[in-house]
N, C-alpha and C positions, 0 to 999 in steps of 0.2 A: 101025587106030591101035594103037600098042603100049602095054603097061602102064606103062612108065616114060616120064614126060615128059622131054623133052630140055631140059637147063638152058642158059640163055643164056651164051654164052662171055664170060669176064672180060676186060675191055679195060683196059690200063695206060695211063691218060691222063697226060701231063706238063703242069705249069703253063705258062701262056703267058708270054710275055716281059713283058707289061704288069703281070701280077701280081707278078713278081719285082722289077720296078722300084719298085712301091709299097712292097713290104716293105723294100727297101733304104733307101728314103727315111725310113721310120718308124724304123728302127734308128738311122740317123744322127741324126735329131732327138732321140731319147732320149739318145744319147751326149752331144750338145751341151748338153741341159738338165742332165744330171748333172754335167758339167764346170763349168757356170756356178754351180750350187748349191754345189759343193765349194769353188770359188774365192772365193765371197763369204760363207762361213760365219763366218770370224773377223774380218771387216771390219765397222766400225760403220756404221750407216746415216747418210746425210748429214742434217745438221740443217737444219731449216726456220728460217732466220734471221728470217724475218718473224714466225713464231709465237713465237720466242724473245724478241723485243722486247716482245711483249705479255704474256707469261706469265712470272712470277717463280717459279722453283721453289725452295722453302726447302731450305736445306742440312740434311742430317740429321747430328745429333751422335752420334758412335758411343757407344753405351752400354757401360759396363763392368760386367760382372756380378761382384758382390762376394759372396764366400762368407762370410757373417757367422758361420755356425756354426764355420768353420775359424778365423776371427779370434778369436772368443771362447775357443775351445779353446787357442789359442796364448797369449792373454792370461792365462788361468787357469794355464797351465803356467809362464809366466814369473813370475807372482806367487808360485807355490809355490816356485820355485827361488831367485829373488832375495830376499835378506833385506830386511826392512822397515827403512828408514832414516828417522828423524825429521828433518824439515827444521830447519836451524839458524835460530833467531830472528833476524830482521833488525832491527837497531837503527838507527833513523833519527836521524842527527845533526841537532839543531835548527839551523835557519838563524838568521842574525842577527836577522831580523825576528820570529822566534818567541820569542827570548829576551828577556824583560822583567824588569828588575831591580825588586824590590819597593821601593815608596816608603819612604823612611826615616820611622819614626814620630817624631813630635815628642817631644822629651825633656821629661818633666814636671819642673817646677822642684822642686829639692830644698829642703825646708824646713830652715832652720838649726836646730840643736839648741840650745834655750834653756837658760841656766843656771837655777839656783834663784832664787827671788825675793831671798833674802838676798845672793846673789853676783852680782846682775844689773848692778851699777853700771858695771863695766868694759865689759861688753858694750854697754850702752846708750850710754855715753859714746863708745866707738869707732865705733858705728854713726852717731850724730849727727854726729861729727867728719867723716864722709864728705860731709856736706851743708853744714856751716857753716865759716866762716873761723875762724882762731885767735882773732881779736878777739871774735867772737860767742861762741865757746866759753867765754871768760872770764866771760860774763854768767850762765852756768848754775851752779846749785848741784848738784854732782856726788855728793852724799851721799844715799843712799836715794832715788834719782831716781824710781823707779816709784811707790813709796808716797807720796812728797811730791806728785807730780803728781795722783794719784788723789784725795787729800784736798782739794787746792786746787780741783780741778774740781768735786768734789761740793759744796763750799761756794759756788762761783760759781753753780751751778744753783739754789741757794737764795737767791741775792742777797747772799751774805756773802763776806767776805775772810778767809781763814785766814792771818793774818800770820806765824804760826810755820811755815807750810808753803809759803812762796813757792818756786816751782821755779826762779826766777831771783833774782839778787842785787838789792838795792834800789839806786836811783840814788845816785850818789856825792854829788850836790849836793842841798841842802835845798830845800824848797818856798819860793818867794819871791812877794811881792806888791808892787803899786805902790799907795801910799797917797796919795790926793788928795782931791777931794771925795767920790769913791767909792773903795772898796778893790776892786781887781781883780787877777787873777792876772798875774804878770809873764810875758810871752811867752817869756822865756828859760827859764822853768820847764817849758814844753812840750818844749823841746829835750832835756830830760833823758830823755825816753822815745823819742826818735828811734832810738837804737841798738837798742832792743827791737823796734820796728816793722821796722827794716831786717833784723834777724835773722829775723823771721817771714816777710818777703817774699823772703829769700834762698833759701828752700825752696819748691819748686813744690807745687801741690796734690797731685799724684801722689806726691811724696816724703812729704808729711805723712800721706797715707792709707797708704802702704806701711809707714812707721815705726809707725803705730798698729796695723795688722794684724799686723805681725811680733811685737810684744810684747803682743798682746791677751791671750794666756793668763796672763801675769804680771799684767797690769792687772786682769783679772777676779779673780785670786787676791787681789790687794791690796784690791780692792773688797769681797770677802767677809770680809776681816779686820776691816773696820769695820762689819760687821753687815748687809751687803746681799747680794742675789743677784748673783753675778758676771755672769750673762748680761744684767743690766739696765743695765750701765754705758753701753752705746750710747745708751740713752734719756737717761741723766744727762748725757752729753757733749753731746747735742743741746740739752738744756735750758740748759746753761751757755752754749753758743754763742748760743742765742736770747736769753738775758738780756743779753748784751753787744750784740747786733745791734739790740735794741730801744731802746738808749740814744739819745736824740735828740742831734743835733750842733748846738751853739749857733752862731748866725750872727753874734753879737757878743760882746764881753766880758761876762762874768757878774759882777755886783757881789757882794761878799762881806761878811760880818759877822764881826767878831772876837769870840771867846768865850774868855777867858783866853789860853791859848797856842795855841788852834786857831782854825780859820775854818769858817764854814758859809755856804751860799748864801743870799743875801738873799731870793730869790723862792722861794715854797713849792713851785712846780711842779718846781723843780730840787732843792730840799732833800729832797723826799719820794721821790726816786729811791733805789734800793737802794744799799748800800755798794759792791757790785760795779760798778754803773753810774757812781757818782760817782768811783770809782777810774779808770774808763775816761775820764771827762770830763777828768781831769788831764792826759791826753795832748795835749789841744788839738785844734782842728777838723781840721787837716791830717793829723796822725797818725791821728786817728780814721777819717778817710775811707780812708786806705791800709790800715789794719788791718781795717776792715769789709769791704773788697773781698776780701781773702784769706780772712777767716773765712766769708763767704758762699759762696765757692767750696768751701771745705772742708766746710761743712755740706751742700751739695748732693751732693758726692761721697760722703759717708757715707750719705746717704739712698738712693743708687742701689744 
C-alpha cells in the first residue's frame, strides 16, 4: 500500500429536469405576487356595505392651529403704529314716546293791590257794582263804606242799631200802621224792605264771601281804629249774624201800642227783643224768611 491515499475523483453532476421545473414555477409565482401587490397598492379596499349600515363613523372636523403668540405680537405692533382715536359720542335722538312735556303749573291767583282805607270807596263801589244792579247800587251809602259797615256790624253784634252808620239808605216811605180795635203794622210797610232783601239775594253766598275776604285787611284796620283787635272781627261778624238769625218770625200780626209819636210792641216777649232784632221784625215775615236763608248760608260759609 502506498504512502499517499488516492482521492476520489470529482464528479460534475447536472440538475435533473424535475428540479429545473420546480424552480421555474417558483420564480413565476413570485413574479405574479409582486405584480398583484404593485397593482393594488393605490386602490381603496372595497367597503363592506353591510357593516357600514350598522356603524356610524363620526366626521372629523379639521382643527386649525392658531399661533396665538404671533397674533398677540401683530396686535401689539398695530397698537403701537396706529394712533389712538377716541370714539365720537353717540347722541340718541329721543323718540316721540320718550318726550314728555311738563304739566303746566296751575297759576296762583294774583291778589289785587288794595288802596288805603281812606281811599277805598271807589275800589269797594266798583267791585260791588260787578254783582249788583244799578237800582240796587242806589241803595248803598258810598261814603266811607268800609268804616261805616264795620261800625254798623259791631253794633248789631251787641243788639244795637248805629243809626248814624247805616251802610244803606233809609226807606223812602215812612212806617205806617192800621188802627182799629188793635193797632197793627200796615203790610205795605213791609214792602219798604223788599228792595234790600232782593239786593242781598242778588249776590250768591260765594260772592259775599269773596267780597269779604278781598277787603278783609281794610276791614280789620277799620276795626282796630275803634279800639278792637283787627283779627277778632270774624267773631264779631258771626255774633251779628247770630243776633239776626235768632229773631223769631211772627206767625200773625203783632199788636202795637202808641207812645207819643212812636210805637212799641204790646206783648213783652216781642218788646224785650234787642233793637237790632226789632229792626229785623219791621221787614215782615216773608222778607225775614228770605233774608234768614241767605244769612244762614253766609254764616256757614264763614265758619268753614
